[in-house]
CHARMM-style PDB file with segment names, atoms N, HN, CA, C and O in Angstrom:
ATOM      1  N   MET     1     127.103  94.998  43.336  1.00  0.00      PROA
ATOM      2  CA  MET     1     127.245  95.871  43.969  1.00  0.00      PROA
ATOM      3  C   MET     1     128.075  96.736  43.684  1.00  0.00      PROA
ATOM      4  O   MET     1     128.722  96.412  42.688  1.00  0.00      PROA
ATOM      5  N   ASN     2     128.426  97.942  44.216  1.00  0.00      PROA
ATOM      6  HN  ASN     2     127.901  98.205  45.025  1.00  0.00      PROA
ATOM      7  CA  ASN     2     129.055  98.827  43.627  1.00  0.00      PROA
ATOM      8  C   ASN     2     130.180  99.342  44.637  1.00  0.00      PROA
ATOM      9  O   ASN     2     129.704  99.887  45.632  1.00  0.00      PROA
ATOM     10  N   ASN     3     131.561  99.283  44.589  1.00  0.00      PROA
ATOM     11  HN  ASN     3     131.948  98.840  43.780  1.00  0.00      PROA
ATOM     12  CA  ASN     3     132.503  99.001  45.312  1.00  0.00      PROA
ATOM     13  C   ASN     3     132.596 100.621  45.692  1.00  0.00      PROA
ATOM     14  O   ASN     3     132.871 100.684  46.891  1.00  0.00      PROA
ATOM     15  N   LYS     4     132.510 101.533  45.301  1.00  0.00      PROA
ATOM     16  HN  LYS     4     132.287 101.482  44.328  1.00  0.00      PROA
ATOM     17  CA  LYS     4     132.538 103.257  45.619  1.00  0.00      PROA
ATOM     18  C   LYS     4     132.014 103.689  47.097  1.00  0.00      PROA
ATOM     19  O   LYS     4     130.817 103.708  47.386  1.00  0.00      PROA
ATOM     20  N   GLN     5     132.823 103.955  47.794  1.00  0.00      PROA
ATOM     21  HN  GLN     5     133.795 103.940  47.560  1.00  0.00      PROA
ATOM     22  CA  GLN     5     132.351 104.344  49.016  1.00  0.00      PROA
ATOM     23  C   GLN     5     131.947 105.604  49.012  1.00  0.00      PROA
ATOM     24  O   GLN     5     132.494 106.588  48.513  1.00  0.00      PROA
ATOM     25  N   ILE     6     130.620 105.483  49.797  1.00  0.00      PROA
ATOM     26  HN  ILE     6     130.176 104.684  50.202  1.00  0.00      PROA
ATOM     27  CA  ILE     6     129.617 106.690  50.108  1.00  0.00      PROA
ATOM     28  C   ILE     6     130.512 107.306  51.270  1.00  0.00      PROA
ATOM     29  O   ILE     6     130.868 106.498  52.129  1.00  0.00      PROA
ATOM     30  N   GLU     7     130.902 108.551  51.407  1.00  0.00      PROA
ATOM     31  HN  GLU     7     130.614 109.207  50.710  1.00  0.00      PROA
ATOM     32  CA  GLU     7     131.311 109.292  52.333  1.00  0.00      PROA
ATOM     33  C   GLU     7     130.392 110.143  53.156  1.00  0.00      PROA
ATOM     34  O   GLU     7     130.069 111.172  52.563  1.00  0.00      PROA
ATOM     35  N   SER     8     129.877 110.007  54.355  1.00  0.00      PROA
ATOM     36  HN  SER     8     130.139 109.171  54.837  1.00  0.00      PROA
ATOM     37  CA  SER     8     128.537 110.841  55.002  1.00  0.00      PROA
ATOM     38  C   SER     8     129.696 111.943  55.293  1.00  0.00      PROA
ATOM     39  O   SER     8     130.878 111.686  55.519  1.00  0.00      PROA
ATOM     40  N   ILE     9     129.102 113.207  55.237  1.00  0.00      PROA
ATOM     41  HN  ILE     9     128.142 113.416  55.053  1.00  0.00      PROA
ATOM     42  CA  ILE     9     129.248 114.745  55.691  1.00  0.00      PROA
ATOM     43  C   ILE     9     129.549 114.353  57.433  1.00  0.00      PROA
ATOM     44  O   ILE     9     128.988 113.530  58.156  1.00  0.00      PROA
ATOM     45  N   THR    10     130.527 115.197  57.682  1.00  0.00      PROA
ATOM     46  HN  THR    10     130.983 115.866  57.095  1.00  0.00      PROA
ATOM     47  CA  THR    10     130.470 115.296  58.882  1.00  0.00      PROA
ATOM     48  C   THR    10     131.017 116.454  59.625  1.00  0.00      PROA
ATOM     49  O   THR    10     131.656 117.349  59.072  1.00  0.00      PROA
ATOM     50  N   THR    11     130.722 116.411  61.031  1.00  0.00      PROA
ATOM     51  HN  THR    11     130.203 115.684  61.480  1.00  0.00      PROA
ATOM     52  CA  THR    11     130.677 117.754  61.302  1.00  0.00      PROA
ATOM     53  C   THR    11     132.250 118.591  61.449  1.00  0.00      PROA
ATOM     54  O   THR    11     132.540 119.699  61.901  1.00  0.00      PROA
ATOM     55  N   ASP    12     132.901 117.717  60.964  1.00  0.00      PROA
ATOM     56  HN  ASP    12     132.665 116.818  60.596  1.00  0.00      PROA
ATOM     57  CA  ASP    12     134.350 118.556  61.001  1.00  0.00      PROA
ATOM     58  C   ASP    12     134.748 119.102  59.379  1.00  0.00      PROA
ATOM     59  O   ASP    12     135.738 119.755  59.049  1.00  0.00      PROA
ATOM     60  N   MET    13     133.868 118.706  58.696  1.00  0.00      PROA
ATOM     61  HN  MET    13     133.064 118.175  58.965  1.00  0.00      PROA
ATOM     62  CA  MET    13     134.090 118.667  57.230  1.00  0.00      PROA
ATOM     63  C   MET    13     133.858 120.370  56.820  1.00  0.00      PROA
ATOM     64  O   MET    13     132.979 120.983  57.427  1.00  0.00      PROA
ATOM     65  N   THR    14     134.630 121.030  55.843  1.00  0.00      PROA
ATOM     66  HN  THR    14     135.343 120.532  55.350  1.00  0.00      PROA
ATOM     67  CA  THR    14     134.429 122.703  55.518  1.00  0.00      PROA
ATOM     68  C   THR    14     133.269 122.720  54.707  1.00  0.00      PROA
ATOM     69  O   THR    14     132.935 121.681  54.137  1.00  0.00      PROA
ATOM     70  N   LEU    15     132.541 123.865  54.566  1.00  0.00      PROA
ATOM     71  HN  LEU    15     132.813 124.709  55.029  1.00  0.00      PROA
ATOM     72  CA  LEU    15     131.884 123.820  53.549  1.00  0.00      PROA
ATOM     73  C   LEU    15     132.119 123.719  52.117  1.00  0.00      PROA
ATOM     74  O   LEU    15     131.437 123.141  51.271  1.00  0.00      PROA
ATOM     75  N   LEU    16     133.634 124.647  51.935  1.00  0.00      PROA
ATOM     76  HN  LEU    16     134.188 125.117  52.623  1.00  0.00      PROA
ATOM     77  CA  LEU    16     134.109 124.095  50.662  1.00  0.00      PROA
ATOM     78  C   LEU    16     134.240 122.863  50.430  1.00  0.00      PROA
ATOM     79  O   LEU    16     133.833 122.379  49.374  1.00  0.00      PROA
ATOM     80  N   ASP    17     134.873 122.089  51.442  1.00  0.00      PROA
ATOM     81  HN  ASP    17     135.204 122.483  52.299  1.00  0.00      PROA
ATOM     82  CA  ASP    17     135.161 120.339  50.982  1.00  0.00      PROA
ATOM     83  C   ASP    17     133.676 119.677  50.473  1.00  0.00      PROA
ATOM     84  O   ASP    17     133.564 118.862  49.557  1.00  0.00      PROA
ATOM     85  N   ILE    18     132.597 120.211  51.269  1.00  0.00      PROA
ATOM     86  HN  ILE    18     132.687 120.872  52.013  1.00  0.00      PROA
ATOM     87  CA  ILE    18     131.341 119.549  51.270  1.00  0.00      PROA
ATOM     88  C   ILE    18     130.928 120.048  49.940  1.00  0.00      PROA
ATOM     89  O   ILE    18     130.933 119.159  49.089  1.00  0.00      PROA
ATOM     90  N   ILE    19     130.530 121.349  49.473  1.00  0.00      PROA
ATOM     91  HN  ILE    19     130.525 122.071  50.164  1.00  0.00      PROA
ATOM     92  CA  ILE    19     130.137 121.691  48.443  1.00  0.00      PROA
ATOM     93  C   ILE    19     131.106 121.394  47.188  1.00  0.00      PROA
ATOM     94  O   ILE    19     130.644 121.356  46.048  1.00  0.00      PROA
ATOM     95  N   SER    20     132.380 121.199  47.438  1.00  0.00      PROA
ATOM     96  HN  SER    20     132.755 121.230  48.364  1.00  0.00      PROA
ATOM     97  CA  SER    20     133.028 120.436  46.205  1.00  0.00      PROA
ATOM     98  C   SER    20     133.005 119.233  45.689  1.00  0.00      PROA
ATOM     99  O   SER    20     133.251 118.908  44.527  1.00  0.00      PROA
ATOM    100  N   ALA    21     132.709 118.590  46.561  1.00  0.00      PROA
ATOM    101  HN  ALA    21     132.509 118.854  47.505  1.00  0.00      PROA
ATOM    102  CA  ALA    21     132.574 117.111  46.718  1.00  0.00      PROA
ATOM    103  C   ALA    21     131.002 116.782  46.229  1.00  0.00      PROA
ATOM    104  O   ALA    21     130.823 115.785  45.530  1.00  0.00      PROA
ATOM    105  N   HSD    22     130.216 117.368  46.489  1.00  0.00      PROA
ATOM    106  HN  HSD    22     130.362 118.178  47.057  1.00  0.00      PROA
ATOM    107  CA  HSD    22     128.804 117.168  46.594  1.00  0.00      PROA
ATOM    108  C   HSD    22     127.841 118.654  45.952  1.00  0.00      PROA
ATOM    109  O   HSD    22     127.078 119.093  46.812  1.00  0.00      PROA
ATOM    110  N   PRO    23     127.813 119.212  44.974  1.00  0.00      PROA
ATOM    111  CA  PRO    23     127.456 120.419  44.578  1.00  0.00      PROA
ATOM    112  C   PRO    23     125.718 120.555  44.848  1.00  0.00      PROA
ATOM    113  O   PRO    23     125.156 121.650  44.850  1.00  0.00      PROA
ATOM    114  N   ALA    24     125.256 119.719  44.990  1.00  0.00      PROA
ATOM    115  HN  ALA    24     125.713 118.829  44.987  1.00  0.00      PROA
ATOM    116  CA  ALA    24     123.661 119.655  45.593  1.00  0.00      PROA
ATOM    117  C   ALA    24     123.780 120.273  46.728  1.00  0.00      PROA
ATOM    118  O   ALA    24     123.132 121.319  46.771  1.00  0.00      PROA
ATOM    119  N   THR    25     124.460 119.972  47.808  1.00  0.00      PROA
ATOM    120  HN  THR    25     124.986 119.122  47.773  1.00  0.00      PROA
ATOM    121  CA  THR    25     124.537 120.706  49.238  1.00  0.00      PROA
ATOM    122  C   THR    25     124.255 121.990  49.139  1.00  0.00      PROA
ATOM    123  O   THR    25     123.551 122.496  50.014  1.00  0.00      PROA
ATOM    124  N   GLU    26     124.805 122.875  47.925  1.00  0.00      PROA
ATOM    125  HN  GLU    26     125.376 122.464  47.215  1.00  0.00      PROA
ATOM    126  CA  GLU    26     125.102 124.154  48.081  1.00  0.00      PROA
ATOM    127  C   GLU    26     123.746 125.002  48.516  1.00  0.00      PROA
ATOM    128  O   GLU    26     123.682 125.849  49.406  1.00  0.00      PROA
ATOM    129  N   ALA    27     122.536 124.483  47.532  1.00  0.00      PROA
ATOM    130  HN  ALA    27     122.589 123.794  46.809  1.00  0.00      PROA
ATOM    131  CA  ALA    27     121.268 124.556  47.993  1.00  0.00      PROA
ATOM    132  C   ALA    27     120.640 124.451  49.428  1.00  0.00      PROA
ATOM    133  O   ALA    27     119.800 125.212  49.908  1.00  0.00      PROA
ATOM    134  N   ILE    28     121.149 123.487  49.944  1.00  0.00      PROA
ATOM    135  HN  ILE    28     121.831 122.869  49.554  1.00  0.00      PROA
ATOM    136  CA  ILE    28     120.719 123.424  51.664  1.00  0.00      PROA
ATOM    137  C   ILE    28     121.477 124.303  52.017  1.00  0.00      PROA
ATOM    138  O   ILE    28     120.697 124.953  52.713  1.00  0.00      PROA
ATOM    139  N   PHE    29     122.481 124.863  52.074  1.00  0.00      PROA
ATOM    140  HN  PHE    29     123.114 124.335  51.509  1.00  0.00      PROA
ATOM    141  CA  PHE    29     123.121 125.726  52.726  1.00  0.00      PROA
ATOM    142  C   PHE    29     122.406 127.298  52.489  1.00  0.00      PROA
ATOM    143  O   PHE    29     122.146 128.179  53.309  1.00  0.00      PROA
ATOM    144  N   LYS    30     122.188 127.223  50.809  1.00  0.00      PROA
ATOM    145  HN  LYS    30     122.399 126.508  50.144  1.00  0.00      PROA
ATOM    146  CA  LYS    30     121.337 128.655  50.792  1.00  0.00      PROA
ATOM    147  C   LYS    30     119.976 128.710  51.208  1.00  0.00      PROA
ATOM    148  O   LYS    30     119.308 129.742  51.165  1.00  0.00      PROA
ATOM    149  N   SER    31     119.536 127.546  51.632  1.00  0.00      PROA
ATOM    150  HN  SER    31     120.079 126.706  51.666  1.00  0.00      PROA
ATOM    151  CA  SER    31     118.352 127.576  52.065  1.00  0.00      PROA
ATOM    152  C   SER    31     117.936 128.191  53.488  1.00  0.00      PROA
ATOM    153  O   SER    31     116.815 128.525  53.872  1.00  0.00      PROA
ATOM    154  N   TYR    32     118.910 128.233  54.018  1.00  0.00      PROA
ATOM    155  HN  TYR    32     119.821 127.962  53.706  1.00  0.00      PROA
ATOM    156  CA  TYR    32     119.086 129.079  55.406  1.00  0.00      PROA
ATOM    157  C   TYR    32     119.607 130.400  55.566  1.00  0.00      PROA
ATOM    158  O   TYR    32     119.826 130.923  56.659  1.00  0.00      PROA
ATOM    159  N   ASP    33     119.809 130.950  54.397  1.00  0.00      PROA
ATOM    160  HN  ASP    33     119.631 130.525  53.509  1.00  0.00      PROA
ATOM    161  CA  ASP    33     120.405 132.454  54.156  1.00  0.00      PROA
ATOM    162  C   ASP    33     119.430 133.534  54.757  1.00  0.00      PROA
ATOM    163  O   ASP    33     119.766 134.497  55.447  1.00  0.00      PROA
ATOM    164  N   GLY    34     117.981 133.141  54.307  1.00  0.00      PROA
ATOM    165  HN  GLY    34     117.708 132.359  53.747  1.00  0.00      PROA
ATOM    166  CA  GLY    34     117.105 134.055  54.836  1.00  0.00      PROA
ATOM    167  C   GLY    34     117.082 133.978  56.383  1.00  0.00      PROA
ATOM    168  O   GLY    34     117.152 134.985  57.087  1.00  0.00      PROA
ATOM    169  N   GLN    35     116.979 132.705  56.870  1.00  0.00      PROA
ATOM    170  HN  GLN    35     116.923 131.887  56.298  1.00  0.00      PROA
ATOM    171  CA  GLN    35     116.912 132.604  58.418  1.00  0.00      PROA
ATOM    172  C   GLN    35     118.088 133.218  59.407  1.00  0.00      PROA
ATOM    173  O   GLN    35     117.981 133.688  60.540  1.00  0.00      PROA
ATOM    174  N   VAL    36     119.173 133.054  58.618  1.00  0.00      PROA
ATOM    175  HN  VAL    36     119.260 132.673  57.698  1.00  0.00      PROA
ATOM    176  CA  VAL    36     120.686 133.383  59.481  1.00  0.00      PROA
ATOM    177  C   VAL    36     120.747 135.092  59.148  1.00  0.00      PROA
ATOM    178  O   VAL    36     121.253 135.799  60.019  1.00  0.00      PROA
ATOM    179  N   GLY    37     120.210 135.766  57.840  1.00  0.00      PROA
ATOM    180  HN  GLY    37     119.799 135.192  57.132  1.00  0.00      PROA
ATOM    181  CA  GLY    37     120.454 136.970  57.626  1.00  0.00      PROA
ATOM    182  C   GLY    37     121.799 137.202  56.884  1.00  0.00      PROA
ATOM    183  O   GLY    37     122.363 138.295  56.923  1.00  0.00      PROA
ATOM    184  N   GLU    38     122.241 136.241  56.276  1.00  0.00      PROA
ATOM    185  HN  GLU    38     121.782 135.353  56.245  1.00  0.00      PROA
ATOM    186  CA  GLU    38     123.190 136.302  55.461  1.00  0.00      PROA
ATOM    187  C   GLU    38     123.622 135.451  54.612  1.00  0.00      PROA
ATOM    188  O   GLU    38     122.897 134.465  54.746  1.00  0.00      PROA
ATOM    189  N   CYS    39     124.549 135.214  53.639  1.00  0.00      PROA
ATOM    190  HN  CYS    39     125.137 136.015  53.530  1.00  0.00      PROA
ATOM    191  CA  CYS    39     124.786 134.171  52.782  1.00  0.00      PROA
ATOM    192  C   CYS    39     126.004 133.322  53.433  1.00  0.00      PROA
ATOM    193  O   CYS    39     127.150 133.762  53.337  1.00  0.00      PROA
ATOM    194  N   ILE    40     125.725 132.037  54.132  1.00  0.00      PROA
ATOM    195  HN  ILE    40     124.794 131.680  54.211  1.00  0.00      PROA
ATOM    196  CA  ILE    40     126.458 131.067  54.547  1.00  0.00      PROA
ATOM    197  C   ILE    40     127.670 131.061  54.001  1.00  0.00      PROA
ATOM    198  O   ILE    40     128.693 131.468  54.552  1.00  0.00      PROA
ATOM    199  N   CYS    41     127.561 130.485  52.631  1.00  0.00      PROA
ATOM    200  HN  CYS    41     126.730 130.154  52.183  1.00  0.00      PROA
ATOM    201  CA  CYS    41     128.629 130.122  51.791  1.00  0.00      PROA
ATOM    202  C   CYS    41     129.525 131.333  51.487  1.00  0.00      PROA
ATOM    203  O   CYS    41     130.702 131.303  51.127  1.00  0.00      PROA
ATOM    204  N   CYS    42     128.711 132.451  51.711  1.00  0.00      PROA
ATOM    205  HN  CYS    42     127.755 132.475  52.003  1.00  0.00      PROA
ATOM    206  CA  CYS    42     129.856 133.719  51.441  1.00  0.00      PROA
ATOM    207  C   CYS    42     130.905 134.006  52.680  1.00  0.00      PROA
ATOM    208  O   CYS    42     132.094 134.306  52.576  1.00  0.00      PROA
ATOM    209  N   GLN    43     130.128 133.831  53.879  1.00  0.00      PROA
ATOM    210  HN  GLN    43     129.162 133.587  53.963  1.00  0.00      PROA
ATOM    211  CA  GLN    43     130.729 134.143  55.056  1.00  0.00      PROA
ATOM    212  C   GLN    43     131.398 132.926  55.509  1.00  0.00      PROA
ATOM    213  O   GLN    43     132.315 133.127  56.305  1.00  0.00      PROA
ATOM    214  N   MET    44     131.175 131.789  55.213  1.00  0.00      PROA
ATOM    215  HN  MET    44     130.430 131.626  54.565  1.00  0.00      PROA
ATOM    216  CA  MET    44     131.701 130.453  56.081  1.00  0.00      PROA
ATOM    217  C   MET    44     132.402 129.403  55.364  1.00  0.00      PROA
ATOM    218  O   MET    44     132.800 128.393  55.944  1.00  0.00      PROA
ATOM    219  N   LEU    45     132.558 129.597  54.188  1.00  0.00      PROA
ATOM    220  HN  LEU    45     132.234 130.418  53.717  1.00  0.00      PROA
ATOM    221  CA  LEU    45     133.152 128.625  53.005  1.00  0.00      PROA
ATOM    222  C   LEU    45     133.931 127.741  53.562  1.00  0.00      PROA
ATOM    223  O   LEU    45     133.869 126.535  53.321  1.00  0.00      PROA
ATOM    224  N   PHE    46     134.890 128.391  54.512  1.00  0.00      PROA
ATOM    225  HN  PHE    46     134.940 129.370  54.707  1.00  0.00      PROA
ATOM    226  CA  PHE    46     136.280 127.712  55.118  1.00  0.00      PROA
ATOM    227  C   PHE    46     136.150 127.445  56.422  1.00  0.00      PROA
ATOM    228  O   PHE    46     137.193 127.329  57.065  1.00  0.00      PROA
ATOM    229  N   GLU    47     134.907 127.293  57.088  1.00  0.00      PROA
ATOM    230  HN  GLU    47     134.059 127.387  56.566  1.00  0.00      PROA
ATOM    231  CA  GLU    47     134.716 126.703  58.274  1.00  0.00      PROA
ATOM    232  C   GLU    47     133.431 125.716  58.145  1.00  0.00      PROA
ATOM    233  O   GLU    47     132.507 125.695  57.332  1.00  0.00      PROA
ATOM    234  N   SER    48     133.761 124.851  59.345  1.00  0.00      PROA
ATOM    235  HN  SER    48     134.512 124.868  60.006  1.00  0.00      PROA
ATOM    236  CA  SER    48     133.357 123.674  59.410  1.00  0.00      PROA
ATOM    237  C   SER    48     131.748 123.724  59.766  1.00  0.00      PROA
ATOM    238  O   SER    48     131.147 124.705  60.202  1.00  0.00      PROA
ATOM    239  N   VAL    49     131.130 122.259  59.438  1.00  0.00      PROA
ATOM    240  HN  VAL    49     131.619 121.462  59.084  1.00  0.00      PROA
ATOM    241  CA  VAL    49     129.810 122.467  59.589  1.00  0.00      PROA
ATOM    242  C   VAL    49     129.249 122.614  60.961  1.00  0.00      PROA
ATOM    243  O   VAL    49     128.169 123.182  61.125  1.00  0.00      PROA
ATOM    244  N   GLN    50     129.902 122.150  61.903  1.00  0.00      PROA
ATOM    245  HN  GLN    50     130.779 121.688  61.770  1.00  0.00      PROA
ATOM    246  CA  GLN    50     129.891 122.294  63.154  1.00  0.00      PROA
ATOM    247  C   GLN    50     129.746 124.038  63.597  1.00  0.00      PROA
ATOM    248  O   GLN    50     128.849 124.651  64.175  1.00  0.00      PROA
ATOM    249  N   GLN    51     130.958 124.437  63.076  1.00  0.00      PROA
ATOM    250  HN  GLN    51     131.687 123.939  62.606  1.00  0.00      PROA
ATOM    251  CA  GLN    51     130.926 126.189  63.251  1.00  0.00      PROA
ATOM    252  C   GLN    51     130.051 126.929  62.569  1.00  0.00      PROA
ATOM    253  O   GLN    51     129.765 128.019  63.065  1.00  0.00      PROA
ATOM    254  N   VAL    52     129.573 126.636  61.604  1.00  0.00      PROA
ATOM    255  HN  VAL    52     129.805 125.751  61.201  1.00  0.00      PROA
ATOM    256  CA  VAL    52     128.333 127.282  61.298  1.00  0.00      PROA
ATOM    257  C   VAL    52     126.890 126.928  62.076  1.00  0.00      PROA
ATOM    258  O   VAL    52     126.078 127.794  62.404  1.00  0.00      PROA
ATOM    259  N   ALA    53     126.765 125.835  62.253  1.00  0.00      PROA
ATOM    260  HN  ALA    53     127.425 125.132  61.986  1.00  0.00      PROA
ATOM    261  CA  ALA    53     125.462 125.559  63.281  1.00  0.00      PROA
ATOM    262  C   ALA    53     125.740 126.332  64.434  1.00  0.00      PROA
ATOM    263  O   ALA    53     124.793 126.948  64.922  1.00  0.00      PROA
ATOM    264  N   GLU    54     127.050 126.436  65.059  1.00  0.00      PROA
ATOM    265  HN  GLU    54     127.819 125.935  64.662  1.00  0.00      PROA
ATOM    266  CA  GLU    54     127.561 127.186  66.540  1.00  0.00      PROA
ATOM    267  C   GLU    54     127.198 128.794  66.154  1.00  0.00      PROA
ATOM    268  O   GLU    54     126.687 129.574  66.957  1.00  0.00      PROA
ATOM    269  N   LYS    55     127.488 129.059  65.054  1.00  0.00      PROA
ATOM    270  HN  LYS    55     127.903 128.425  64.402  1.00  0.00      PROA
ATOM    271  CA  LYS    55     127.678 130.655  65.045  1.00  0.00      PROA
ATOM    272  C   LYS    55     126.185 131.072  64.788  1.00  0.00      PROA
ATOM    273  O   LYS    55     125.747 132.080  65.342  1.00  0.00      PROA
ATOM    274  N   TYR    56     125.319 130.238  63.875  1.00  0.00      PROA
ATOM    275  HN  TYR    56     125.675 129.419  63.425  1.00  0.00      PROA
ATOM    276  CA  TYR    56     124.042 130.476  63.536  1.00  0.00      PROA
ATOM    277  C   TYR    56     122.981 130.089  64.225  1.00  0.00      PROA
ATOM    278  O   TYR    56     121.830 130.268  63.827  1.00  0.00      PROA
ATOM    279  N   HSD    57     123.314 129.479  65.412  1.00  0.00      PROA
ATOM    280  HN  HSD    57     124.249 129.334  65.736  1.00  0.00      PROA
ATOM    281  CA  HSD    57     122.462 128.408  65.846  1.00  0.00      PROA
ATOM    282  C   HSD    57     121.345 127.652  65.425  1.00  0.00      PROA
ATOM    283  O   HSD    57     120.180 127.840  65.776  1.00  0.00      PROA
ATOM    284  N   LEU    58     121.827 126.667  64.546  1.00  0.00      PROA
ATOM    285  HN  LEU    58     122.773 126.515  64.261  1.00  0.00      PROA
ATOM    286  CA  LEU    58     121.105 125.918  63.798  1.00  0.00      PROA
ATOM    287  C   LEU    58     121.470 124.354  64.754  1.00  0.00      PROA
ATOM    288  O   LEU    58     122.287 123.995  65.601  1.00  0.00      PROA
ATOM    289  N   ASN    59     120.441 123.829  64.088  1.00  0.00      PROA
ATOM    290  HN  ASN    59     119.777 124.121  63.399  1.00  0.00      PROA
ATOM    291  CA  ASN    59     120.262 122.468  64.945  1.00  0.00      PROA
ATOM    292  C   ASN    59     121.482 121.558  63.728  1.00  0.00      PROA
ATOM    293  O   ASN    59     121.440 121.540  62.497  1.00  0.00      PROA
ATOM    294  N   LEU    60     122.395 120.947  64.595  1.00  0.00      PROA
ATOM    295  HN  LEU    60     122.429 120.963  65.595  1.00  0.00      PROA
ATOM    296  CA  LEU    60     123.389 120.402  63.921  1.00  0.00      PROA
ATOM    297  C   LEU    60     122.852 119.308  63.359  1.00  0.00      PROA
ATOM    298  O   LEU    60     122.857 119.319  62.128  1.00  0.00      PROA
ATOM    299  N   ASN    61     122.304 118.186  63.985  1.00  0.00      PROA
ATOM    300  HN  ASN    61     122.301 118.176  64.985  1.00  0.00      PROA
ATOM    301  CA  ASN    61     121.961 116.857  63.112  1.00  0.00      PROA
ATOM    302  C   ASN    61     120.970 117.098  62.264  1.00  0.00      PROA
ATOM    303  O   ASN    61     120.683 116.360  61.322  1.00  0.00      PROA
ATOM    304  N   GLU    62     120.346 118.240  62.581  1.00  0.00      PROA
ATOM    305  HN  GLU    62     120.580 118.840  63.346  1.00  0.00      PROA
ATOM    306  CA  GLU    62     119.209 118.621  61.331  1.00  0.00      PROA
ATOM    307  C   GLU    62     119.653 118.791  59.723  1.00  0.00      PROA
ATOM    308  O   GLU    62     119.193 118.418  58.643  1.00  0.00      PROA
ATOM    309  N   LEU    63     120.834 119.582  60.188  1.00  0.00      PROA
ATOM    310  HN  LEU    63     121.207 119.884  61.065  1.00  0.00      PROA
ATOM    311  CA  LEU    63     121.534 120.151  59.173  1.00  0.00      PROA
ATOM    312  C   LEU    63     122.263 118.972  58.326  1.00  0.00      PROA
ATOM    313  O   LEU    63     122.149 118.693  57.133  1.00  0.00      PROA
ATOM    314  N   LEU    64     123.096 118.342  59.401  1.00  0.00      PROA
ATOM    315  HN  LEU    64     123.189 118.568  60.371  1.00  0.00      PROA
ATOM    316  CA  LEU    64     123.811 117.020  58.779  1.00  0.00      PROA
ATOM    317  C   LEU    64     122.911 116.281  57.746  1.00  0.00      PROA
ATOM    318  O   LEU    64     123.180 116.036  56.570  1.00  0.00      PROA
ATOM    319  N   ALA    65     121.727 115.966  58.479  1.00  0.00      PROA
ATOM    320  HN  ALA    65     121.509 116.165  59.434  1.00  0.00      PROA
ATOM    321  CA  ALA    65     120.773 115.143  57.856  1.00  0.00      PROA
ATOM    322  C   ALA    65     120.221 115.376  56.354  1.00  0.00      PROA
ATOM    323  O   ALA    65     119.957 114.650  55.396  1.00  0.00      PROA
ATOM    324  N   LYS    66     120.183 116.690  56.625  1.00  0.00      PROA
ATOM    325  HN  LYS    66     120.397 117.280  57.404  1.00  0.00      PROA
ATOM    326  CA  LYS    66     119.419 117.325  55.407  1.00  0.00      PROA
ATOM    327  C   LYS    66     120.833 117.305  54.195  1.00  0.00      PROA
ATOM    328  O   LYS    66     120.583 117.089  53.010  1.00  0.00      PROA
ATOM    329  N   LEU    67     121.728 117.459  54.486  1.00  0.00      PROA
ATOM    330  HN  LEU    67     121.932 117.635  55.450  1.00  0.00      PROA
ATOM    331  CA  LEU    67     123.123 117.666  53.515  1.00  0.00      PROA
ATOM    332  C   LEU    67     123.254 116.122  53.119  1.00  0.00      PROA
ATOM    333  O   LEU    67     123.156 115.773  51.942  1.00  0.00      PROA
ATOM    334  N   ASN    68     123.471 115.246  54.120  1.00  0.00      PROA
ATOM    335  HN  ASN    68     123.550 115.529  55.076  1.00  0.00      PROA
ATOM    336  CA  ASN    68     123.243 113.594  53.740  1.00  0.00      PROA
ATOM    337  C   ASN    68     122.457 113.259  52.666  1.00  0.00      PROA
ATOM    338  O   ASN    68     122.777 112.559  51.705  1.00  0.00      PROA
ATOM    339  N   SER    69     121.211 113.904  52.929  1.00  0.00      PROA
ATOM    340  HN  SER    69     120.952 114.473  53.710  1.00  0.00      PROA
ATOM    341  CA  SER    69     120.316 113.302  52.217  1.00  0.00      PROA
ATOM    342  C   SER    69     120.319 113.984  50.641  1.00  0.00      PROA
ATOM    343  O   SER    69     119.302 113.843  49.962  1.00  0.00      PROA
ATOM    344  N   VAL    70     121.226 114.557  50.212  1.00  0.00      PROA
ATOM    345  HN  VAL    70     122.052 114.672  50.764  1.00  0.00      PROA
ATOM    346  CA  VAL    70     121.472 115.085  48.862  1.00  0.00      PROA
ATOM    347  C   VAL    70     122.527 114.386  48.133  1.00  0.00      PROA
ATOM    348  O   VAL    70     122.655 114.429  46.909  1.00  0.00      PROA
ATOM    349  N   THR    71     123.321 113.705  48.985  1.00  0.00      PROA
ATOM    350  HN  THR    71     123.218 113.671  49.979  1.00  0.00      PROA
ATOM    351  CA  THR    71     124.590 113.181  48.642  1.00  0.00      PROA
ATOM    352  C   THR    71     124.665 111.500  48.086  1.00  0.00      PROA
ATOM    353  O   THR    71     125.573 110.936  47.476  1.00  0.00      PROA
ATOM    354  N   THR    72     123.287 110.950  48.576  1.00  0.00      PROA
ATOM    355  HN  THR    72     122.549 111.409  49.071  1.00  0.00      PROA
ATOM    356  CA  THR    72     123.072 109.724  48.406  1.00  0.00      PROA
ATOM    357  C   THR    72     122.455 109.383  46.915  1.00  0.00      PROA
ATOM    358  O   THR    72     121.953 110.292  46.253  1.00  0.00      PROA
ATOM    359  N   ASP    73     122.497 108.419  46.560  1.00  0.00      PROA
ATOM    360  HN  ASP    73     122.905 107.681  47.098  1.00  0.00      PROA
ATOM    361  CA  ASP    73     121.880 107.981  45.086  1.00  0.00      PROA
ATOM    362  C   ASP    73     120.910 107.250  45.088  1.00  0.00      PROA
ATOM    363  OT1 ASP    73     120.406 106.890  44.023  1.00  0.00      PROA
TER     364      ASP     73
END
């Protein structure tokens, strides 16, 4: 068993922290660009996942589930 702790993405983490630790998550954020009408990574890089969900009226639980799905091996 691997002793490496898998850190879940939480609502208070910034996009920068998430993308830096888990580069595959950038594609998840980019998948919402068309829906929200702008580049989320460009506009909200230093904001938390919760702030992104609130600003763009996204389902927070769905977003977290998608992000966490690409961080596990």
